[in-house]
N, C-alpha and C positions, 0 to 999 in steps of 0.2 A: 496519547490522550486526545479525546475528541473535542474539538472546539465548537462552541455554540455560535450560531450565526445571528447577528443583530440586524433586524430589518428596519431601515430608516424610511419614515414616511415623509415625502416632500411637504414643505410648509403649505403650499397651495392646496394640496389634498386635505390636510388637517383643517384648514379654514372651511373648505366645502362641507366636510363632515360635521363640524361644529354648527354651521348655519343650518344644516339639515335637521340635526337633533334639536336645536333651539326652536325651529319652526314647527316641529311635529305636534307640540302641545297646543298650538293655536294657529288657526288658518291665517291670521294676520301677522304671524311672526312675533307676537307679543306674549309675554307670560301673564296669565290671568291671575290677579291678586284677590285674596279674600277680602270681602267687604262685610261690615257688621252694622246692624241697625237696632234701634230701640223703638218700642211702641210707647206713645205718650198721649195722654188726654188731659188737656188743661180745662179746669172748671172755671168758667168765666161769669158765673152768676153769683149773687150774694148768698150767704148761708141762709138756710131755712129759718123762718121766724117761729116755727114749731119744732120743739125738740122733746126728747124723753130723758128722764134722769136715769142714766145707765151707761155701762161700759160695753162696747161692742168688741168682740174678738174675731179677727179674720184668720181663719186657718188657711194654710197653703193650698191653693187651688190645685187639684189633680188634673192631669191631661191624658187624653186617649193616646195610646202608644204611637200611632202614626204621626202625631203632631207634637210629641213631647220633646223632641230634640231641638237643636238650635238652627238647623238648616231650614230655609224657606221651602214650603211645599206648594207645588202647582198641580192643579187638575187640568190635564190636556185633552181628555175626551171623557166619555161617559164612564169608562172603567179604568182609566189610567191616571195615576198620580206620580209625580216626579219630585225628588228632593234635590235642591240646588246646592252643590258642594261649596260653591264660591260665594253664595249669598247667605248670610247667617244672622241670627239674632245675637246680640252681644250677651244677653241673658236668656236662658230657656223660657218659653212662654209661661209656664206655671208660676215661677217666682216673679216674673216681670208683670204679669197681669194682677197677681196678688198685691204687689207693691203699689201699682197704680190704683187699685181698688181702695187700699188703705188710705192713700193720699187723698183721693176724691172724697171718700166718706168722712175723713177727718175734717175736711173743709166744708162739709155739707151742713154742719150744725145739728144733725139729727140726734147725736149722742153726746154725753158729757166727755167721753174719751173713746178713741178707737185704737186698739192695740193689736199686736201680733200674738201668735200662739206661744211665744216664749215669755210673755208677760206674767208677772205674779199678781197682777191686779185682780180684784174680785170681779168676775165676769157676770154680766146680766144677759147678754145676747151673744150668739155665735153665728157667724156666716161661713158657710161652706160652698165651694164651687167646683164644678166638673167641666172642663173644657173639652167638648166633644169634637170640635173642628176649628181649624185656623189655617186657611190656605188662600191662594189666588186661583180663581176659577177662570181658566182660559179655554174651556171646552166649547163655548158658544161664541157667537159674534160679539156679544156684549161682555167685556171683561168685568169680573167682580172680585171683591174681597169678601171672604166668608168667615164669620165667627159664630159659633154655637156654644152657649154656656148654660148649664143648669145651676141655679143659685137657690140655696135653702137657708132660711133664717130660723134659728131656734131661740126660744126663751129658756134661759137656764133656771130650772126650778129644782130644789133639792129632791133627789130621787127620781127626777123626770126631766127630760128635755122635750119641751113642747114645740112642735113645728108650727110656726105662725105664717110662713110664706114658703112656697115651693114653686118656682117659675123656671121655664126653659126659654131662652132667648135665641132665636134664629135670625141673625142679622146679616144683611148684605149691603155693600156699598159699591157704587160704580167706580171703575178704574179706567182712566183715560187711555192708557196704553199698557203694554207688557213691560215697560221699563220698571225696574225695581223701585225707583223713587215714587212712581205713581202707585204701585202696589202697597208700599208702606203707608202712603197717604190714605189709601182706602182702608187699610187695616186700622189706622188711627181713627178714622171716621167710625168704623164699626165699634171700636172700643169706647169712643165717646158716646155713641148711641146706647150701648149697653149700660154704662155707668149712669147716664142721665135717666134711663128707664128704671134701673134697679133702685135708684134713690127715690123716685116717685112711688114705686111699688112698696118699698120698705116703709115709707111714711104712711101709706094707706094701710098696710098690714098692722103697723104699730097702733094706729088709731082704731083698728077694728077689733083689737083684743077684748 
């Protein structure tokens, strides 16, 4: 009967192999952990003194495929984009920006109520959004956060949905460094600019009907 040979690895060699494998994933010998972030825009002005009697429904914002996932995206040169596996949004951009828009417009005082697409309330207006871009632009000397959104406001009329506003917002905000905390701050700035501008534009469109 043939006996199997057992190869014993000295303890010191085992330690060396373990250290080598541990350090392969990171040049500093540390395991990179996932980090998660949220975009938030705080409305710090009082509600509008002018409002319309009506309920606004905000449909879930759709997002262009390259930016629809939860990974942060960076533009590194004119033709190259990278997704960061270790830096992620806690909630994908579509629902996150939809929720922030509903919160902001609920506090604006423009409408008697602001609801989501699942509401059974009688709807007078509907807001739809398409997010074309959301990324950190590191392709030039000046770092920027970039947000591009098209927003369309409808008046719900039986047998017809009348478009009363259709705007595309291309917003950039300066980013102090390539640190992710600075990029998120820049994206929050972009979101704040978008919500401030869309509130103004919606008020103008409602009064122009």
